[in-house]
Structure formats: structure tokens, C-alpha cells
C-alpha distance (Angstrom), angle and dihedral (degrees) to the residues before:
residue distance angle dihedral
M1 . . .
K2 3.77 . .
D3 3.92 89.0 .
Y4 3.71 87.5 49.1
I5 3.81 95.2 51.8
D6 3.71 90.4 45.8
E7 3.79 89.9 53.0
Q8 3.84 95.0 48.8
T9 3.93 88.5 44.2
A10 3.76 91.4 57.7
L11 3.84 90.8 44.1
L12 3.70 101.2 46.4
K13 3.79 98.4 41.9
T14 3.75 89.2 54.4
R15 3.78 93.5 46.9
I16 3.74 102.8 38.6
R17 3.79 105.4 28.9
N18 3.83 106.9 164.5
S19 3.80 96.9 -20.2
P20 3.81 118.5 125.6
V21 3.71 119.3 -103.4
L22 3.69 126.5 -152.3
L23 3.88 118.4 -160.2
L24 3.75 119.6 -171.3
I25 3.75 100.8 -145.5
S26 3.90 126.1 -167.0
G27 3.83 98.7 -177.8
G28 3.84 92.9 -110.2
V29 3.78 122.8 125.9
D30 3.95 94.7 -97.8
S31 3.81 99.0 54.8
T32 3.83 92.5 33.7
T33 3.93 89.9 53.2
T34 3.93 87.7 45.5
G35 3.88 89.2 52.8
A36 3.88 93.1 48.1
L37 3.79 90.0 48.5
L38 3.72 94.7 50.5
L39 3.79 91.7 42.9
K40 3.98 86.6 53.8
I41 3.79 93.5 49.2
L42 3.74 106.0 35.4
S43 3.89 136.3 35.3
G44 3.70 115.4 -81.8
D45 3.79 92.1 -133.6
Q46 3.86 89.9 67.9
I47 3.76 96.4 47.5
H48 3.89 121.2 87.6
L49 3.87 117.6 -169.0
M50 3.84 111.1 -160.1
Y51 3.73 120.2 -169.6
M52 3.92 118.2 -175.3
D53 3.74 118.0 -155.7
T54 3.81 95.8 -151.9
G55 3.86 98.4 175.4
L56 3.80 88.4 -108.5
M57 3.83 98.0 89.1
R58 3.76 135.4 111.0
K59 3.78 120.1 -87.0
N60 3.75 112.2 -73.8
E61 3.84 89.8 -1.6
T62 3.72 95.7 139.1
D63 3.75 95.6 54.6
A64 3.73 90.7 49.1
V65 3.82 93.7 49.7
C66 3.74 92.7 50.6
E67 3.76 90.8 54.3
N68 3.80 94.8 46.3
L69 3.79 92.4 50.4
K70 3.75 92.0 53.7
K71 3.89 88.9 53.8
L72 3.86 86.3 55.9
G73 3.79 90.6 61.6
A74 3.78 91.8 -121.4
K75 3.88 115.0 168.9
N76 3.80 99.0 -168.0
V77 3.67 114.5 51.2
H78 3.84 122.5 158.7
I79 3.76 118.6 -169.0
I80 3.80 109.0 -162.1
E81 3.89 117.6 -161.8
C82 3.96 101.4 -157.1
E83 3.73 105.3 150.3
D84 3.81 89.9 121.7
D85 3.84 88.3 58.0
F86 3.98 97.7 48.5
L87 3.74 104.3 39.3
P88 3.75 98.9 53.4
A89 3.75 92.6 46.5
L90 3.85 88.6 56.5
K91 3.87 93.5 52.1
G92 3.79 111.8 130.7
V93 3.96 95.1 -0.1
T94 3.73 117.2 132.0
D95 3.81 105.5 159.7
P96 3.83 114.6 99.7
E97 3.65 98.0 -140.5
E98 3.81 91.9 45.3
K99 3.85 88.2 52.9
R100 3.79 89.9 52.9
R101 3.79 92.0 47.4
I102 3.78 95.7 48.7
I103 3.75 92.1 47.5
G104 3.72 93.6 47.0
D105 3.84 91.3 50.6
M106 3.72 90.5 47.2
Y107 3.79 90.7 52.9
I108 3.72 88.1 57.3
T109 3.81 93.9 45.4
V110 3.77 92.3 54.4
Q111 3.80 93.4 40.2
H112 3.75 89.9 53.4
R113 3.88 89.9 50.6
E114 3.76 93.6 49.9
V115 3.79 94.4 43.9
A116 3.78 88.1 56.4
R117 3.76 88.7 47.5
L118 3.86 93.0 50.8
K119 3.80 87.7 47.0
L120 3.83 92.2 -130.5
P121 3.87 113.4 175.4
E122 3.90 114.2 -104.8
D123 3.77 92.8 -112.0
Y124 3.80 96.0 61.0
F125 3.78 118.7 141.9
L126 3.83 116.8 -113.8
A127 3.80 115.5 -143.8
Q128 3.74 126.5 -161.4
G129 3.85 140.4 -179.3
S130 3.79 92.0 -134.2
I131 3.83 113.8 154.4
R132 3.66 133.3 -165.2
P133 3.87 98.8 -92.7
D134 3.79 88.4 56.4
F135 3.69 91.8 61.2
L136 3.87 94.9 41.1
E137 3.85 93.0 50.2
S138 3.80 90.9 48.2
G139 3.71 94.3 53.3
Q140 3.85 93.1 -112.3
R141 3.85 102.6 127.1
D142 3.85 133.4 70.1
G143 3.91 90.0 40.6
G144 3.84 92.1 -52.1
K145 3.73 90.6 -66.7
T146 3.88 96.3 120.9
S147 3.83 118.2 98.8
I148 3.76 118.2 -100.1
I149 3.97 106.3 -113.8
K150 3.85 91.6 175.8
S151 3.80 133.6 -23.9
H152 3.73 121.4 -106.2
H153 3.75 114.9 -150.9
N154 3.78 91.7 -145.3
V155 3.71 93.5 57.1
A156 3.88 110.4 48.7
S157 3.73 110.3 12.5
P158 3.81 118.2 129.4
L159 3.81 94.7 -107.4
V160 3.83 92.2 46.1
I161 3.77 88.5 52.3
A162 3.67 94.9 47.3
K163 3.73 94.1 49.4
R164 3.72 91.8 46.6
E165 3.80 91.2 51.9
A166 3.82 90.4 47.3
G167 3.78 89.5 50.4
K168 3.74 91.7 -117.1
L169 3.83 100.2 116.2
V170 3.94 120.0 104.8
E171 3.84 115.5 -163.6
P172 3.74 105.9 159.7
L173 4.00 93.4 169.5
A174 3.84 95.6 49.0
D175 3.84 92.6 113.5
L176 3.78 95.8 43.9
Y177 3.75 133.1 94.9
K178 3.94 121.1 -143.3
N179 3.80 95.2 -93.4
D180 3.85 90.6 49.9
V181 3.81 88.7 54.1
R182 3.76 91.2 50.4
D183 3.76 90.8 53.9
L184 3.77 90.3 48.2
G185 3.65 91.7 49.0
R186 3.85 91.6 51.9
F187 3.75 91.4 50.1
L188 3.83 89.7 53.0
G189 3.80 90.2 51.5
I190 3.76 102.7 -110.1
D191 3.70 114.6 161.3
E192 3.90 117.5 -92.3
E193 3.88 89.1 -123.3
I194 3.72 90.0 63.7
I195 3.88 95.5 37.4
N196 3.83 90.6 54.6
R197 3.82 96.9 42.7
H198 3.82 111.2 128.2
P199 3.82 114.3 -108.6
F200 3.79 115.9 -93.8
P201 3.78 127.0 -161.3
G202 3.78 121.0 -109.6
P203 3.73 94.2 -126.9
G204 3.81 86.2 52.8
I205 3.95 123.9 -148.4
A206 3.81 88.0 -18.2
V207 3.80 87.9 91.2
R208 3.77 92.6 44.6
I209 3.81 91.6 57.7
L210 3.75 106.2 76.5
G211 3.72 111.2 -147.4
E212 3.87 123.8 8.1
V213 3.72 119.2 0.3
T214 3.77 116.6 -128.8
K215 3.87 134.7 170.4
E216 3.90 86.3 -116.3
K217 3.75 92.8 55.2
C218 3.79 92.6 44.8
G219 3.75 90.2 56.6
I220 3.77 94.5 48.0
L221 3.89 90.8 48.0
R222 3.69 94.1 45.9
E223 3.69 94.0 54.3
A224 3.71 95.1 44.0
D225 3.71 92.2 49.9
A226 3.88 95.1 47.5
I227 3.86 87.5 55.8
F228 3.74 91.2 50.6
T229 3.77 92.6 51.2
E230 3.75 94.6 43.3
E231 3.92 90.6 53.7
L232 3.81 92.9 46.4
K233 4.01 87.5 52.2
R234 3.93 92.1 52.6
R235 3.66 98.2 42.3
R236 3.85 126.5 79.4
G237 3.76 131.6 -138.2
K238 3.77 132.2 -154.0
S239 3.78 93.5 -83.3
G240 3.91 89.3 58.6
K241 3.86 89.9 -114.3
T242 3.74 118.7 114.4
L243 3.75 116.7 -89.4
Y244 3.76 86.9 -112.4
D245 3.85 92.8 59.0
E246 3.82 90.3 43.2
I247 3.76 93.5 53.7
W248 3.80 121.7 68.5
Q249 3.83 99.2 -152.2
A250 3.83 128.8 3.4
F251 3.93 129.4 171.7
A252 3.72 143.6 135.8
V253 3.76 130.5 -109.3
L254 3.78 126.2 -152.8
L255 3.83 111.7 -140.7
P256 3.81 124.1 -144.0
I257 3.90 92.0 -121.6
R258 3.70 136.4 80.0
S259 3.80 130.4 -148.2
V260 3.68 135.7 -157.3
G261 3.78 117.1 -101.7
V262 3.83 143.6 155.5
A263 3.80 127.8 -106.8
G264 3.82 109.1 -179.1
D265 3.81 105.6 -47.3
E266 3.74 94.2 -28.0
R267 3.76 131.5 94.6
K268 3.80 113.6 -113.8
Y269 3.86 128.8 -161.0
G270 3.81 103.4 -163.0
Y271 3.80 140.7 165.2
V272 3.66 123.1 -87.0
L273 3.90 114.8 -126.8
A274 3.75 125.6 -162.5
L275 3.81 120.9 -152.8
R276 3.85 117.5 -149.1
A277 3.84 125.4 -166.3
I278 3.86 120.7 166.6
N279 3.95 139.0 166.0
S280 3.74 120.5 -140.6
T281 3.82 142.9 152.3
D282 3.64 102.2 -153.9
A283 3.80 110.8 10.2
M284 3.77 90.0 -113.7
T285 3.73 94.9 95.6
A286 3.80 130.1 17.7
G287 3.69 140.8 -172.2
V288 3.84 128.7 -151.1
Y289 3.86 114.1 -105.4
P290 3.83 109.4 -120.2
F291 3.81 104.3 -129.7
K292 3.80 121.5 -165.2
T293 3.76 106.2 -111.2
R294 3.68 92.0 -121.4
D295 3.79 93.1 59.5
L296 3.61 94.1 50.8
L297 3.88 90.9 47.1
E298 3.77 94.5 51.5
I299 3.87 93.7 41.9
S300 3.80 89.0 50.9
T301 3.83 93.8 48.9
R302 3.80 92.6 49.3
I303 3.74 92.5 53.1
T304 3.66 98.3 46.5
N305 3.79 90.3 46.9
S306 3.74 92.0 48.4
V307 3.76 103.5 39.9
K308 3.87 104.9 46.9
E309 3.79 93.9 -167.4
I310 3.66 92.3 68.4
G311 3.78 120.4 79.2
R312 3.72 108.1 168.9
I313 3.76 137.6 27.7
T314 3.85 131.5 -158.0
Y315 3.83 132.0 -177.1
D316 3.71 118.7 -130.6
I317 3.90 109.5 -132.3
S318 3.80 97.8 176.0
G319 3.80 116.6 121.2
K320 3.87 128.2 -150.0
P321 3.06 105.8 -78.0
P322 3.04 115.4 57.7
A323 3.85 91.0 26.7
T324 3.75 128.9 35.6
I325 3.68 122.6 -119.1
E326 3.89 93.8 -109.5
W327 3.79 118.7 44.6
E328 3.89 93.6 -127.3
């Protein structure tokens, strides 16, 4: 990792010099590691970290991101509240690729607006935490001959393409897999809590809500997912670690169906929630985590007792392949 940092230092200092750099940061390990690397190599005055609260984030995500960015020692942090931009744009949309396209376009729209407000020069560098699987799944490796599994907005959006063609795109993690990024983050001194965070998709929970995305559904899924994560962090696995640390990625998915249930003496017609937990090393293949039945039963009971809109819970037992890690 020292050699890797030395290599990136020589490359980025030569390319960027004193130009401003804008990094869109999500709070996940990829973008946080990118931020830490840039802050180590370049002057903090020239680096702008922009976080967009799209309304599609995890519970209390914005507060956690603000705290983590302070720890990095960033000088220019811009928190953008833009739920009112994203949710209306997704109204009535159900196709997964269309969701990803709309969200990617909206990121660009909001970014242009905020760049103008910040008065950054037109030739600023755009930095991203893109990693190798993002390119592979978007069909952007091997001469573009690979199939598109799912589009990543940070790989092939018009703004990214324009910046890449202009030589103004900075992607220092582009050849790394997730475990490599974690090793780099540790070397840079990032907190283990951030290093070990489970991956979170760029489009947020929009691709974990099958069917139309609404504010109500976001709230339901956010609460259920937070409970799932909390339970994983307090339960222990065979290794003695928490289940959260044993599992590579875990999350909840809200399905576009309802089923009949019972609440007290009354008939209930609630949403169906799927729980997903997998282990992987590079995100290209994944195996299902073998929960103890008791853990699943207790977690399921707590979710349905706490989130009244959910009436039934199922566990996804599909590996990758044939399934992808995310449902959309």
C-alpha cells in the first residue's frame, strides 16, 4: 500500500498541481478512502467534498457522514439537502435501469447547480471512488465488450464521460477491489468502523425498493434496514465476531407486493420484506450467509413488531451468480 500511495502521489501531483478537486462523497469506504488519499497527497484547501442527502440514504446517514468527514480533516465540506430533487424525479418509475439513469442524471443536475454556487472554475477536476467491479458490471472493461449487468452512475454518465475525455477525471481506486480499498483505508488511518461498513449502492435505497419509490416506502425500508443492521451488530457468530463483521454485505429489500396477515384480532395487509446477507471478497461472486434459524426468527419478529407496515419477511438464499448482490 505504501508503494501504491507513492505511485498515486507522483501521478496526481503531476496531473492536478494546484487545480481544485471536487469529490462526491457518500460516506462509504470507497469514497471515504478516496477522500483520505486526496487529502494526504494534495492541499486541503483545493479539495472540496460534496455529500448529497438525496432522501435515499440509510437512517441517520447524513449525521454519520458529517462526523466522519471532520475526522478526515477536510476543510471544504458541502452538505447538500436535495430530497426534493430526487424523489419527484422517481415518481411512477419502476424499471431498475431507468431508476439508475434518473438518479445518475439528477446527481449531475444538482452537481452543476452546486458547482456554480461554489464558483468553481470550469476546468476543476472531478474525483470519484469508483472501483474495479463498478467498471466490470457497467461493461466498461476489456474494450467495452463485457455485458452490462447494471449501470453505475459514476462510470458512464455524460458528465463523467466528458470529464474523462477532457482529462479531468480522477479515479485513484479504479484498479482496486473492495478488500484492496479496505487495506488502503487502514493504511491511511481511517477508523475501522468506516473500513468495515457494508457496501451501499450509489443510487441508495431506490434500488432496494422494488417498484415505484415513494417517501413513505423509503421511511419503511430505512427503519427495517436499521433494525436489521443493529441486530447484526449485537449478535455473535461462530468466530466470536459480531454477525455484522462476519458478513460482507447485508441489507433489507422492500418488495412491491403485500400479503395478508394478522395484527391482534384484525386482518392486516402489509408489505413483504426480504433480508439479504452474503459473503464475498471482490463482489464478482457471492455466497449466502448461513444464519442460525433462531437469529433469523428473532430478527424477523423484531422488525414486524417495530415496523407496522411490514407483515411478512423472507430470506434471500440466492448466490451470485445466478443473482446479483443487489436486487436491482
